[in-house]
C-alpha positions in Angstrom: 0.0 0.0 0.0 2.8 2.3 0.9 4.4 1.8 -2.6 1.1 2.4 -4.3 0.8 5.8 -2.4 4.3 6.7 -3.5 3.7 5.8 -7.2 0.4 7.7 -7.1 2.1 10.8 -5.6 4.9 10.7 -8.3 2.3 10.4 -11.0 0.3 13.3 -9.7 3.5 15.5 -9.2 6.1 14.5 -11.8 8.4 17.3 -10.6 9.0 15.1 -7.5 10.5 12.2 -9.6 14.1 13.4 -9.4 13.8 13.7 -5.7 12.5 10.1 -5.5 15.4 8.9 -7.6 17.9 10.7 -5.5 19.6 14.1 -5.4 22.0 13.5 -8.2 20.4 16.4 -10.2 21.2 18.8 -7.3 24.7 17.4 -6.9 25.9 18.1 -10.5 27.3 21.6 -9.9 29.1 20.4 -6.7 30.7 17.5 -8.7 31.9 20.0 -11.4 33.5 22.1 -8.7 35.1 19.1 -7.1 36.6 18.2 -10.6 38.0 21.7 -10.9 39.5 21.5 -7.4 41.0 18.1 -8.0 42.5 19.1 -11.3 44.0 22.2 -9.7 45.5 20.3 -6.8 47.0 17.7 -9.2 48.6 20.5 -11.3 49.8 22.4 -8.3 51.6 19.3 -6.9 53.0 18.4 -10.3 51.1 15.1 -10.7 49.3 16.3 -13.8 49.4 18.9 -16.7 47.1 21.8 -16.4 43.7 21.8 -18.0 44.9 24.6 -20.4 47.7 22.4 -21.6 45.3 19.5 -22.1 42.9 21.7 -23.9 45.6 23.1 -26.1 46.5 19.5 -27.3 42.9 18.3 -27.9 41.0 21.4 -29.2 42.9 21.7 -32.6 41.7 18.1 -33.4 38.1 18.9 -32.6 37.5 21.6 -35.3 33.8 22.1 -35.9 32.9 20.9 -32.4 31.6 23.0 -29.5 33.6 22.5 -26.3 31.1 21.7 -23.4 33.6 21.2 -20.6 35.6 18.5 -18.7 35.6 16.0 -15.9 38.7 15.0 -14.0 39.2 11.8 -12.2 41.7 12.5 -9.5 42.2 8.7 -8.8 43.3 7.9 -12.3 44.5 11.3 -13.4 42.3 11.2 -16.5 40.7 14.3 -18.0 37.5 13.7 -20.0 36.8 16.6 -22.4 33.2 16.8 -23.8 32.4 18.2 -27.2 29.2 18.5 -29.3 29.3 18.2 -33.1 26.2 17.9 -35.4 24.0 16.9 -32.3 26.5 14.2 -31.2 28.4 14.2 -27.9 32.0 13.3 -28.1 34.1 12.4 -25.1 37.9 12.5 -25.3 39.9 10.9 -22.5 43.3 12.2 -21.9 46.0 11.1 -19.5 46.6 14.0 -17.3 50.3 13.1 -16.6 51.4 12.8 -20.3 48.7 14.7 -22.3 48.2 11.7 -24.5 44.8 10.9 -25.8 43.9 7.5 -24.4 40.3 7.1 -25.7 37.5 8.7 -27.7 33.8 8.0 -27.8 31.4 9.5 -30.3 31.6 10.9 -33.8 
């Protein structure tokens, strides 16, 4: 009965659905700031190239694509740059220590 009440409430108020699924939507800006802080700290301590250096290596290869931003995984030291071209999202993974492209997804 409790589950039926929850499902009925979500159907009546669809704007509550993200709340029922968790607060991941609200956490996205905090995650972005965490990526920036982690990348800055890795650069400051010499464990990684700067974001600007990474962008300077990748952006010339992505002509015609709109740069959307990046994620940084502090554990692996990998930058993931995101682009949009002709409605398709492209992710480019770059080793933050060497600046080498290690993967690409999308067209």
